[in-house]
N, C-alpha and C positions, 0 to 999 in steps of 0.2 A: 316629961313633955317632948324635951329634944329627940328622945328616941323615937317617939311616935312620928315626928316631923322626917326624921331620917329614913324611917320605914316607907312613910307615904311618898317621899322623893324617889326612893328606890323602885317602888312600883310605878311612877310616872316614867322613869328612865326605862324599865323594863317595857312598859307599854310602847314608848316611842320606838324602841329598838324592834319590836315585834311589828309594829305598824310599818316601819321603814322595810323590813324584810318582805312583808306581805305586797308592798308597793313595788319593790324591786322584782319580786317573783312574777307579779302581774304584767309588768313592763316587759320582762324576759319572755313570759308566755305570748304576750300579744306580738312581739316581734318576730315570733316563731323561729327562733334560733336554734339550730340543730347542727350535729357534727357533719363534715363532709362525708359523703358516701365513700366506702370501701368497695373496690372492684375485685370480685372473686371469680376465678375461673374453675369450672369443673368440667374436665374431659370425660368422655364416654358417659355423658350426661343422659342419654337416652336409654341406657342400661339400667338394671335393677337397682344398683348402689346409687347411681346418679339421680334417678326418680325419687329414691327415698331422701337423698341428701339435700337436693336444692330447696324444698319447702322448709326444712330445718333452718338452712342458712337464712331464707327470706324472713323467717318468722323470729329471728334474733337469737336462736339457741346456740350459735357458733360465737357471735361477736358481741352478744348483749342486747338488751331490749331497747336500747337507745342509739344504736348504730345503724344507719341507712346503709343499704348494700346495692350494688349493681352486680347482677350475675351474668357472667359470659359462659356458654355451654357450648362445647365442642364434640363433635362426633363425626364418624366416617360417613361417606356419601350414602351408602346402603341404609343409613339410619337417619337420614335428613328429614324424611316425613314424620318419623316418630319423635324427633327431636323438636320439630316445629309444634308437635302435639304437646310436649311438655311445656314449651313456651306459652302456648295457649292457656294451659292449666294454671301456671303461675300468674298470668294475667288475670284469670277469672277468679282466683283465690283473692285477690285485692289485699296483698299484704301491705300494711302501712310502711313498713320499712323498705320495701323493695322500690328502688328509684329508676330502674331499667333493666331490660333482659335483651341478651344478644344471643341468638342461636344460629350457629355456623358451622360449616365443614372447612373453613378456611383457617389454618393453624395460626396465620399472622393476625388475622382480624381477632382471633379468640385471645391471643396472648397480648394485645396491645393495651398497655397501661395497667395490667393487673398488678393488684398489690399482694394477693394471696392466690396461689395456683394449687388446686387439688386434683391430682393426676390420677383418676380411676380407670380411664381406658388403657387397655392393653391387649396383647394377643393370648388368650387361653390356650392351655395345652389340650391337644385334641387326641382321641384314641389312635394309637399306632405312630404317633409323633415322638421323634427323639428329643432328649433334653436340649441338645445343641440348636435343633430347629426351632424349638420355642424361644431359646435365648436369642438367636439371630433375629427372629421377628421383632421381639421386644427392643433389642439393641437398636434397630432400625427406626422403631417409632420414637424412643426416648431420645435418640440423637437429633431427630428433626424437631421435637417439641423443645430440646435443650437449646438449639439454635435460634428458635423463634422467641423463646423467653428471654435468652441473652440479648436479643436485639431490640425487642419490643416491649417487655415488661418494665414496670416501676423499678428503679434502682435498689429499692429495699424490699423487692418481692420476697415473700415467704412461700416455700415449696414443700408440699406433703405429697409423697408418692404412695399410693395405694395399691396399684396394680402389681401383681407378682411377675418375676421375683422382685419383690419391692426394694429390698437392701441394694440389689445389683442395678436395678433400674435408676434408683436414685445415684448410684455411683456414676454410671454412664452421664446422667444429667449434670452431675458435677464436673465432669470431664469436659463437657461441651458448653456449658453455660459459665465461662470464667468471670462474667461480669457480675454474676450473682454470687454474694458472700457464701463461702463454704458453710458457715453456720446457719445460713437460710435454706439449706437443702436437707430434708428429713425423710424417713419413711415411717409407715404406720404399724407400730406394734401395740398401740393403745388398746386395740381389739383384744389381743392376747391378755393384755394387762387387765382389762375389765372382765375376761373370762375367769381369770385366776381369782379375782376379788370374789366373783360370783360362787365359785367352787368353795372357797373358805367360809363365806356366809352360810351357804347350804349345809356344809358340814357342821357348822356350830350353831345353826338355827338362829343367826342374828341378822340384823338389816346390813345390807351391802355398804350402806354408808358409814357403818361403824367399824369396817375393815380397811386398812390403807397400808401402803408401802410393801406391796408385793412387788417383785421385779421380773421383768422378761428380759433375759440376757440373750444376745446374739442375732440370729436370723430369723425372719418371719417365714418360718418353714416348720416341717414337722420335728426338726432337731432343735428348735428353740428351747431354751431352758427357763421355765417358770419356777421361780425361787421365792419360798415363802419364809425363809430364815429370818429375815428382818422386818416382817410384817407384824403390825400390832392390831388389837382389836379393843374398841371402846367397851368397858363394862361399868357396872355400877360403883366398882371401887377403883376406876381409873383404867388407863390403857395396859393391856397385859400382852405378851408375846403370843402370836398366833400358834407357834409350835407348842408352846405350853398348855394351851387351851385345847388344841386338837389332840395332843398327847399320843399320836400315832405316827412315829417317824417312818414306818414302812409305808403307810398310806401317802404321807408327803413326798417320799421318794419314788412312789411307783404310780398309783391311781391318780393322784393329783396332777402329776407331770403329764401322764398319757392323756388325761381327759382334755387338758387345755391344749396339748399339741394337736388332738385329733378332733378338736370340737367342730372345726369347720366341715371336715369329712362327715361327722355325725349329723350335722345339720342338712346337708345336702341329701344324705339318706333318708332323713325324716321328711323333708318338704320338697325333695326332688329339683331343688334349687339352691343357690348358694345363699350364705348369711348376708343379705343386702341391709336389712334393717339395723342390726347391730354394727355393721361396718360403717354404715353412714353415721350412726350415732357416736361411735369412737372416733371418726374423723372429727366430728364437731368437738369432741372432747379435747382432742389433741390440738387443735388451732385455738380453742378457747383458753386453755391453760398457757399456752405458748404466748399468746397476745396479752392475755389479761393477768396471767401469773397463778402460781400454785399456792394453795393455802399453806400457812406456815406449819412447819413440821411434817409436810407431806411431799413425797416424790412421785413422779409418774414414769412410765417407760416411753422412750422415744428412740427410734433409729436415727442416729447422728453420726456425724464424721468423728472417728476415734482421734484422740489426741495422745493415745498410748496409755491411758488410764487402764488399770486392772490388767496390764500386759497384753492388751489387745493391739494388734499391729497398726500403726497410725496411717490414717487416711480410709480405713474401712468404715462402711456405713455398717453401724454395729448398734444393737439396741442396749442402752444403759438406763439405770435410774437417774433421772434429771429432776432439778427444780427450775422454775421459770419466774423471772421477774422483769418487768419492764421491757418484754418483747424478745428477752434473751433467754436461752437455757444454759444450764450448767450441769456438769455431771457431778452426780453426788460422790464426794471422795470419803476414803477412810473406812468403808465397810469391810467387816472381817469376811473372808473367803475361805470356806473349808475345803478339804481335799476333794469330796463329792462334787462341789460347785465348780471347782478349778478345772476338773476333768470335762465337765458339760461345757463350760465356757470355751475352753481350748478347742473342744471339737466344733462348736460353732464358727470359731474364728478360722479353722481349717476349711471348712466347708464354703466361708465366704470367700477365702482366698482362691479356692478352686473355681468358684462362681466367676470371680474376678478374671481369672486366667481364660475361662471359657468365652466370657463376653469380649474380651480384648482380641481373642482369636477370631471371633465373629466380625469384628470391626476390620481386622486385617485381611 
């Protein structure tokens, strides 16, 4: 009999707990409590990537489905009318998470109080232009944006550089925005990382979500090194090395690398325009994992300031495998590097050192 009484009391207690939880939930909901909005800057916002990116941010794909945002959009004077059109579309879409939109050609207004800056705008290389001419144009743009962010952005502002040459643009930004922590300035190699995941998944005819831990080493350029040596694939019998399942070392060292390196050019050839959709999606992936964290046992590729890991010169913005937790990234340590990889990684470091010298000569 005592046992039945105890069980009855337990049900009463559980019922009270459940009722209390429902009451608290109702009160919380009625108070309409929500997170403070995060202010996100997108430069070059009237362009193709910006146009694809801003609705993703407003929809919660970058910072989560419960995070309100204010979007600042910056573009050049010639694009002011198109930029205003993007603003009108954002308003017309009635995104519940979107708490404000600023569309401006004023870099100071655009950078004011931003928590996250995604720098898509840059000067593209045109036919007949020398490499130094392109570098000079972008050095000027990124120096101006760095100074504005340094003076007007939130103290903990996180920066993602998308525009090419992405690594060196980020390096210039780091130079002229000393108040922004060095670890808060990154560049986008997640697009290349995602492309590498896609190639492995297609080769093995598995879902891309079953593939993880590819690496993009080095520069976001045609010399980048996509590395599948540490990648794994989920199977019915557990995770297995991608190299073992592919079983074709020649493909991994030739066609796989070439396809990832040249994917952007292949897309331009196919659609007569650059890869805007995938670039915007990967920028969201980059920020989301950085802010919200990477899944346990998974790393992603980010262009970050080198601390000397894997023999990469300190201070270069270089793509490494990283894990993220509580808004901080950490370079994955202890990975075995074979001779083939070492050669590719060193070639990227050399190229980035040359780009750095060229950029500094443009400054002078």
